[in-house]
N, C-alpha and C positions, 0 to 999 in steps of 0.2 A: 505494500500500500504506499503510496506517494505521500510524504508529509509536505503539504502545500505551505505550510506556516515557514518552512525554510526557504522556499523560493521568495516568499513576501519579503523575508528579511534580506535577502541577496538583492532584490529589486530596490529596496530603501538603500542599502550600501552602496550600490553602484550609482545612485541618483540622490546626492545628499541635499540636493535642493528639495527634494521629494515633490516634484512637479505634479501638476494635474493628471499628466499621463500616467504617472506612477502610481497616483490615487486610484485612477481607473483600473489599472492592471491589478492592483492589490484587491481592489473590490471585487473583480471577476473573480480571482482565486479564491476569495472569502466565500463567495457565493457557490462556487464549485464545491468548496468543504462542506458547506451547510446541506447542499442537495444531494451528496453522495455519502450519506452518513452509515449505509450499510456496506460501504467498501471494505472487502476483506471477509465478508460474509457470505457463506454458501448456504442457499434455502432450496429445499424440495418442495415443490409445488404440487399437490396430490388431487387437484381437480381434473375431471375431464376436460379437454380443451387443447392440451400440448402447449407448444411453445408460444403460440399466439393468444393464450388465456390473458385476460385484463389483469389479473392479479400477477402474472408474470411480468408483464409489461410494467406495473408499478414499481415492482421490487427492483427491476433492472434500472429504472430511473432514479432509484435511491442509491444504486451503485452495487447492489447485490450480485453474486454470481448465481443464476437461477437453473435449477435442475428441473425439468417438467417430467414427473413421475405418476401419471394419473392411476389411481387405485380402483377406478371403476370405469366402464365403457358405457355410452349412452346409444342406444338404437331403436329401432321401429318396434312397435308391441308386437307380440306374437300373432296377435289377431286385430285387424283393423275395423272388422265389423261394429263393435261397441261405439267406436268414435264415428263411424259412418251413421250409425243409428241415431246418435244425437245430434249430429249436423243436420240431419233431415228435420228435426223439430227445435231447432234452437229458440223459436219464438215462444216455447213453452216456459223459458226460463226468465226470472227476474234479474238474476245475477250471474255472470261467469267469473270465477276467481282462478286466477293463475298463481301457482306456487313456486314457479321458477322461470328462468329464461328458457330452458329447455321445452317447457310445457307451452309457451306461447310458440316457439318455432316448430314444434311437433304438431301442435293442434291446428294452427293456422295453415302450415304446410299441407296438411291433409285437407282441409277446406279448400285451398287454392287447387290442389291436384284435382279435386271432384269437381272443378269448374265454378266454385263459388268465389266470392270477393269479400273485401271487408265490410261492405254495406248490408252483409248478412247479419252482422251484429248490431246494426243501429236498433236503438230502442231498448237494448240490454245493457245494463249497467256492469262495469268490468272493475274488477279489483285485482291489484298486484302487490305481491307480498313485500316486494322492495323497489327501489329506484331502478336498478338494472332491468328488472322484469317490466317495469313501467315504460322505461326507454326502449326495450324491445318491442312493446305494444306500439310506441309512436313510430317505428320504422315501417310499420304497416298502416299509418295514418289512423290510428286508435287510440284514444287518451283513456288512462284509467281513470275511474271516477273515485277510486279510494286507494291510497298507499298508506299503510300504517306507520306510526312513528319509528317502530324498531322492527328490524329485518328478522322476523321470526313469527312461526304460525300463532303463538298465543297473542301478539300484538295485532296480527290481521284478525283472529277470531273476536278480541276485544272491540275492535273497530267495526265489526259487521253484526254485532248481537244485537243491536238497537235496531237494526233494520231487518232482523232475521223473521220475526213471527208472521207465518202465513206465506212467506216468499219461497220461491223455487231457486235453489242454488245449484249450480253446475261446478264442481270442483275439477279442474285439470290437474291430473297428478302423474307421478311415476309410477312404476310397478312395484315400488316399495316405498315406505315412508311413514311418518307419524300420523295417527288418526286424530290428532287433537282438534284440528279445525273442524273437520266433520262432525266430531261428537259434541262440540260446543255450540255449534249452529243448530244442531237436532235438539239439543237441550234447550235451546232458546226459541224453539217453535218453528223452525225453519223445515221446508220439505229439501232433502239433501239426496243429490244425486252425483256419484264420482264416477269417472272415465279416466282409464290408463291411456295416456297419449304417448308414452315412450317407456322403454325397457332400460332399467339400471342394474348393471350385473358387474360382478367382481373381475377385476385383471387377476388371473392365476398365475402370471410369472412375471416379475419386474425385470427392469433392464439390468443386465448383470453386471456391468460398471457402477451403476447407481447403487445396487445392493452391496457390492464389495466395498464402495467408498463409505456407505453407510456404517457397515460391520467394522470398518476401521477407524470410525470417529471422525470421518471426513466431512461430515454435513452438520452445519451449526444449528439450522432450523428447519422444522417440517411444519408445513401449514395444514390445519385441520379446519374445514370449512362447512361442516355438517355431521350430524350423528351417522348417517349412513357412511360418509367417507371415514369417519373415526373406526367404525367397525370394520371396513373393508381394508384399512390401513393396518389394523391390528393383526388381521387374517394374514395379510400378505408378508408382513415383516416381522411380526412378534417381538421377542424381546431386543432385536436389534435395534428398535426405537429408543432404547434406554441410553443409546450413545449419542443422542441428539436432543434438542430442546423442542417442544411441541407448543405450536401457537394455535390457539383455539379461537374460533370466531364469535363465540357465544356462551353464555352460561349453560344453555342445553348441551351444546356441543363438549364443553368442559365437564359436564355431569357424565355424559356418556363415556367420555375418556376414563374418568375415575371408576365407573362401573366396570371397565375392562382392565382395571388395574394400573393406568397410566394417568399421570398429573399432567396439566397444562403448565408451561412456565409462564406464558403470559395469555391473557384474554382481551380481546378487543372491546373497548369501551363502547364505540359505534359498530353495530353488528352488521359490517359490510366489508367489502375488499379493501377499500382505502383504509378503513377502521382497523383491519388486521394488519396490514402494511405499516401503518402508523404505531401499533403496538409493539411490533418487532423494533422498529426505529426507536422508540421511547426506551426498550430494554437494552439496547446496545449503547445508547448515549451515556 
C-alpha cells in the first residue's frame, strides 16, 4: 500500500514557497487517501452477480481487492405455469410486492416474453423492499408506491399492514426465503398469494484459488447479504470461514450467522449495499 502522506511531504519540500499548485497537488493526494480507505483489504463478495455486482464495484471504489465468489446461483423457476397463471389475472390484485431485484427482473421478464408490457400493471400498487428494487422497477418505467425505511422484510410488512385488511396481495418471491411478510400480511387481514419467479440454489463447488486463499487466511472480509446467503456460505466453506471476518448486512442476517455458529465482525447500520461497504470501511479506519 502506497503511503501518500510521504508524497505530500516531498511535494512541500521541493517547493518551499508552498505555491497554489502544490496545495492543489496535496489536496488531490489527500482526497485519494480518503477515498481509498480499503486499500490493502481483500474482500470476498458472496452475492450472485459476479464481477459486475454493485457491491463489488462499491468496494473497488474504496480501494479494496475484490474476489467475486457467489455462493448461490439464480435461475428460472422449474415451472413457469404458476407465474403465467397470475400474469393472466393481474387485475385481481390490489398490491404486487417485490422482495428483490431478481424478483423484478424475472417476473417482468416473463411478462414481456409473453407479449405483455408495463401497462399491464397500471392501477395496481407496487411495493419494493428497498431502493435497489425500486430502481429496477424504474428501469421499466414503473414507480414503487411504497419503499420501507429499512431494507428488510419486517420493515416492509410494517409499512404495508395498514393497507392490508381486505386487500389482495401478490408476493413475488424466490424458491426459498422467509415467510415473515406473508404471515404478517395475512394476520392483518390481507388475502395473500405468493408466486415463485426465480430459483435460488447453492453453489456446490467454490473457485479453487479462492478456497485455498481463504484456508490460508488470505481474505480479510467476507460479505453476507442475506440469511439465505449465510446458510449457503457456511454449507460451502464451513470452518474455513473462521480465517476471515464476516460483514453482515442486517440484524436478521447476523442472527442467522449466530444460529450457524459464526459471529459477524461488523453489521451495517443501514441495511443496504452501500451501508455494508461503509461498515467495513469504518471497521478498518
